[in-house]
N, C-alpha and C positions, 0 to 999 in steps of 0.2 A: 354630280357633286353634292348634291343633298344628302342621298346616301352615303358618300364618303365623309360626309360632317357626322352624319347620324352615328356611323361605324366607329370614328373616332373619340365621340363623345363616352360614347357606349363602354370602348376600352378603357377609356379615361376613368369612369366611375367604377368599372369592375377594381382597376388598381386601387383607388381609395378605398372601397368596400373591404378589399384584401387586406390595405393597411390598417383596419381599424381592428383593435384587441377585441376576443370575445372572451365573455366571463361564463367560467365553468363552477356550479356547485359542486364540494366536494363530497355531500351527505345527500342521499334523497328525502330527507327528514331531517329532525333535530339532531345536531350532531351527539354523537354517544359522550356521556359525561356532563354535560351541561343542560340537561333537558329542563333545569329549574331556572336558567338564565332567561330573565325578560327584554333586558336592554337590547337597543339597536344599534348598528354598526353607523358613525357619524363622520364627520369631514370637517376639518379646521385648518386655518394658517395663523393661527395664535400660538407663537414660538418665536424664540429667539434668531432662528435660522429662517424664518420668514418662507415657509415652505408648507408645502399640503402635507398633512400628516391624518391619519386615518386611526380611531379609535372605538372599543368597546364591538370589536369583531367576536360575533358570538357564531355566526354560520360563515366558515369556511369555505373560500373559495381560490380559483387559478384564473388569473387574466392571462390570456394567450396573444403572445405577439410573432407573427408569421415573418419570415424573411420572404425577400422576393426571389421566384422560382429559379432564377438564374444562379443565385448564390447560395441558395438552399442546401446544405451537406448532410442532412440526415441526423445530426447532432442536438439532442434539446437538453434545457438545464431548468431546474426548478430554482428559483431565486427566492430569497427569504430575506426581506429588509428588516430593519434592526428598529429598537426603540424600548428596549427596556422591558419587552413583555407587558406593555402597559400602552404603547404607542407603535405605529409604523410608519417610519419614513418612507412614503409610499412614492414618491417621485424620486427625491434624490437616489434612495436606493433599491428600488424597485423600475419605476417608468424610463428614468434615463440610462439605467444597466441596461436594458431590454434593447432599449433602441440602440445601442452600441452593440451589444452582442448579435442582433439579427443582420446588422452589416457584414457579420463575418458568418452568416449563413447559419446560425443557432436558430432553433425554436425556442422560445423563451416563456415560461411560465411563473409567474409573480403569484406568489402564494399569501394572501392574506391568513394568518393563522390565529386562533384563538388567544386573547388578551384579556389580562386582569380589568376588573371593571374599572371604568371611571365615573365617577357621581356629579362632576362637575362637567362646564363647557370649557374648561381650560386644561385638557388631561396634561399637558407640557408642567405646568406650576404644580399641579396635582400630584405627579410624580415626584418630582423636585422635593417636595413634601415630604412625600412617604420617606426618600431616600437619607432624610436627616436620622431617621433609624435603620440602620442597614440590615441589623439581622431581622428585623421585622420585613423589611423590603424583599432580602433573600427568600423568607418564609412565602411569602405572597408569590414571589417568580417562581419559585419551585412547585406551589401548588399547581400552576396554569402552564408551567413548560410541559408537565406530563401530555395534557391534553394539545398543546400545539406540537407535541412529538407525533401524536396519533394524526395530526392534519398533514406532518409532514409524508409520514409513511402513507397515508390514503393519497397523496400527490403523488409520490412515486409509482405507486401502484395503478393509479389511474393513467398516468403517462404510458407507462409500459404496455397498459391493456389496450391503450388506443394510438398504438405506435405508429401502426398502417394508416390509419385517418390522418394523422399528422406528418406520414412520408418519413418515419424516423427509424433509426436502426436502433432496435430494444436493447442492443449493447453499448449503447452512446448517449445514456441518458445519466445525467449527473445531478447535483443539488450544491447551491453555494449561498451562503448567507452571510451578512452583515452585522458587527455589534452583536446583539441580543439572538439576530438570525444567523451569525456565525456561531453563536453557542449552540442554537437549535441543532444547525448541519452536524456540529462535532458530536450532539447526541444521536444523532442519525448514525453515524459512522461507527460508534458502540453498540446500538442497540439493534440493528437490522435482522431481517430474516432473509432468506434465499429471492424471495421474490420482491423485497423492498430493498435489495442493495444497492445504491447508487454505483455508476461506473467511473464517474469522478467526483472529486471534493474539493470545493473552493470556501476558504476561511478567510475572509477580509475584516482586521482588524475585529476579532474577535470578543465579544462581551464576556462576562463573568460566567466562567466554567470552573467546575470541581472535577479535577483529573484524580481524585484519589480512588483507589481501589478499582479503577476500570481498567479492564482487559481487552487489549485490542483482538479484534476477529482475526482469524489467519488468513483469509481471502479481502483482508480491508484494501478499500479501492486508492487510485492515487491521488495524494493531496497537494493542493497547492494553498500556501500561504502569505498574506500580506499584512505588514503591520507597519508602525513606527514607533521608534525608540524613544519618543518623547509622548508617547501615547499618554495624557494626563487622566483618564478614566480608569483604564485597564492596565496592570502593571504587564508590561511585555513579556514577562517570564513565562504567562499563560500561553502564549503561541508557540514560544521557543519549548517550552514542556511538550505541546501537542505534537510539533515537529520531531522532538528526541524521541516521542512513541513510536513513529513510524520508523525512523530510521534505526531503531533498535531492534525491530523486528524486519530489517530489511524490505520494508515497502517503499515503491516509488512516493518521493515527497521532495518538494522545491519549497523555500522560504525566501520571501523578500523583505527585509528591516530595511525602511528608512529611515535617515537619522531625525529627520521633521518631518511633520506630516498631521502629527497630532491623531486623536481618537475621530478617523473621519478621513483622512490622507488627503489633506488639503494642501495646494500649491505644487508647484513642480519641484523634482521629479514625482515625487508621489502620487500625485493626481495621474501620472499615466502608467497606473497599475494594470488598469485593464490591456494595455497591451501586452504586458508580461505575461499575464493570465491566456490570453489566447495564443502568444508565443508558446504557453507550456502545453496547451490544449493541442497546436500542431505538432509539437514533440511525442505527445502520448497517442498521437493518431487518431484522436478525436474528431478533429477537422483538416480538413486538407489544406497544405501549406498554399500561400498565396505565391502567384507567379512571377 
């Protein structure tokens, strides 16, 4: 009886340990391009959403969420939280998304990419203050976006190189992002090389992105987009233009525009977008259909 109890406890401990996410540094030393950065990553709940946010990311990482073996399907996705390239909504657009997608059998890698420096302990308010001068804000965003893009490519390269370790199909590795993370994911779609091409792309209420003079690669991956017509932060035309670029070149694309939901897809039915996303992954044969 005692041995049986010990075995049950051990199995339970193994299950808990497996459920704990692991953190993987993307670079073995200082991230290229930010050698002079001296600030350290921090967290705070000081924001109108009362949610955990991360700021001052200078050492990019992937946090790995594994599905239960019984449902694992060999597909992986890199998730890029948003936050105007100044903060990361790490729970709302990272942890929560990972927890839902692992239920569908995906292995999820939440990316902490490099951000613009916050010099105060109230990064949300600091970012809002910068937005009063949108031209200057855009300049700041563009300068750090180049580094964040390198982090996204490094993430894709890492996941594909370690596909065997995570029991993944190297041809079923995608990237998705929210708001600024969506803008980052769209940059990946226009600038990848052969070894950093995502196998699918998810853009969820994309942030500010410039489509001018961009040429879509001939082998552009299948695209899923979700947004709201009443998005008060970013004009809905930005995601419609992205969708149109895929359709024009006859690449697979699916667009879901909810009449209400704002920038964040809040409230039903907009909040059910993740079900449409996993439905789409099934159609694309990236994950197995539910029985």
